[in-house]
N, C-alpha and C positions, 0 to 999 in steps of 0.2 A: 469545561472543555471549550477551548477557543480554536475550533477547526478553521474558522474564517481567517485567522492569523496565518495558519499554515498554508491555506490556499493563496494568500497574498505573497508569501515567501516563495511558494512554488511557481507562481506566475512570473516572478522576477528571474528565477532560475531557468524556466522554460524559454523566456525571452532571450536570456544571455546565450543559451545553447543554440537556439535557432538562428540568432544573429551571427554567432561565432562560426557556425557550421554552414551558413548560407542556406538555411532552410525556412526562411520567413515565408509564410503563406502555404507551406507544404502540409498536406494532410498526413499526419503522423499517427493517427488514432490506432490503426492496426498494429503499428510498430510498438506503440505504448502498451497495448493489450498483450501482445506477444511477450514484451519485456516483463510485464507484471506476472504473466504465467510462469516464466522462468524464475523470477524472484520468489514467487510463492513456493515453487518446488524446492528452491534453495532453503527457504525458511523451514519447510517441512522436513527437509533432510537434516537440518541442525537440531530439530526437536527429537528426531529419530522415532517419533510416535508410530510410524507405520512399520517399523522394523521388528515385527513380532518374533523373528528368529534370533534376534541379537540381545545379549544381556548388557551391552554397553549403554550407558545412560545418555541423556541429551547433552548438548554442548553447554558451556557456561551461559548463564542468563544474559551477560553482556553481548555474547556472540549472537544469540537468538534475537535480542532486542535490536541489534544492528541490522540483521536480515529483515526484521519487521519494518524498520525505518526505510530500508530500500524499497520494500513493497509500497509503503505509504507514499513515497515520492511518486511512484507511477500511478497509484490510485488518484492522487490529487491532480496529477498531470492529465489523466484521462478525463476527469471532471472538467478541467479547464478546456480541453479539446472539444468536449461536448457542449461547452458554454452553459454548464449547469448553474442555475441560480442556487447558491448555497444557503441552506437554512438549517439551523441546529434543531428545529422542531422535528425534522425528519430523523434525527439521531437521538431523541430523548431517552430511548431505552437501550442505547447501544452498549452500555456496560452491564446490562442484564444478561447473566449467563444462564442458558437453558441446560437441561439435562441432555447434553450432546457431547460425544467424545471428540477428540481433536481431529480424527479422520473424517467424521461426519461434518464437522465445522469446515474443514478444508474443502470437502466436496461441495458443501453449500456455497462457499465462496466461488469455487470453480464454476458451478452451475450458473450463478449470477453473472460471472464473467462471460460465459458463452452466450447467454441471453442478451447481455449488453452488446456484445460484438454483433449479434444478429439484428437487434432492433434499435439500439442507441437511444433508449427512452430514459428520461430523468428518474422515473421510479425504479428502474432496474439499477441505475447508478447508485441511488440511495440505499437500495437493498445490499448491493455489493459493499459499499462503504460501511454501513451499519454492521454487517456480518464480519467485516474485517476488524473493525474496532472491537466487536465482541470477542474475536479470536485473541486480540491483545489482552482482554480481561481474563480469558481462559488461561492465557500464558502467565498470568499473575502480574501484568504490567499496570501501573497507574497511568492516568492521563499525563501527569507531569513527567513521568519517565519516558513515555512515548514522545511527547513534545520535545524534550531535551535530546533524545536520540535522533529525532528528525532534524533538529537544528544542527547537531554535531555532524550528521551525515551531509547536510546541505553545505556546510563549510568545506567538507572533503570534496564534494562534487564541484564546487567552485575552483578549488585548487587543481582538481583534475582537468577542468576545462582550461585553466590557464596554462597547464603543462602539456596540453595537446593529447590528453588521454583518449 
C-alpha cells in the first residue's frame, strides 16, 4: 500500500484547485469535511446496504469503486489541510476486516469524521483513514484497485478543473 504516493498526487490537485479558484491560503477544512460526508452518503447509497426494505441489489462494483475513490480524494485532502505527517505504520492493520457489517462500518467512519471536525487531532485522522481503508476491504477492493480508481478519478478531476466544472 503506497498511501504516500496518493497524498503527493492529492497535494498537486489541491494546489491546482486552490490556484485556479483563487483560494490559496483559505481555510477549507470544514468544506472538505462536509464534502466527504456527502460523498460517504453517495457511496452508501450505491451499496444499498441500508435499504432493508428493498430487494434491489447494489450498483456494479465499478460504480461503487468510483464513489469510494471520490471519498478517498476528500480524505486525503483533509489530511493535507490538517498537515498530518503521513506514516504507513498507523495503517498497518487497515485491511484487517472485523466482524462488523457495512452499516456499522459506515457509522464508525462517520463518528471519526465528527470527532475529527471537533478536535482536528492526528490520531482521529488516522482512525478515519484506517476505517475508510477497512471499508474498502469490506467492499472487496484490493489496494491496487483502490489506487487505480483514485488515479482515474484524479484525471477526471483535472479535466473538470480545466473545463470550469
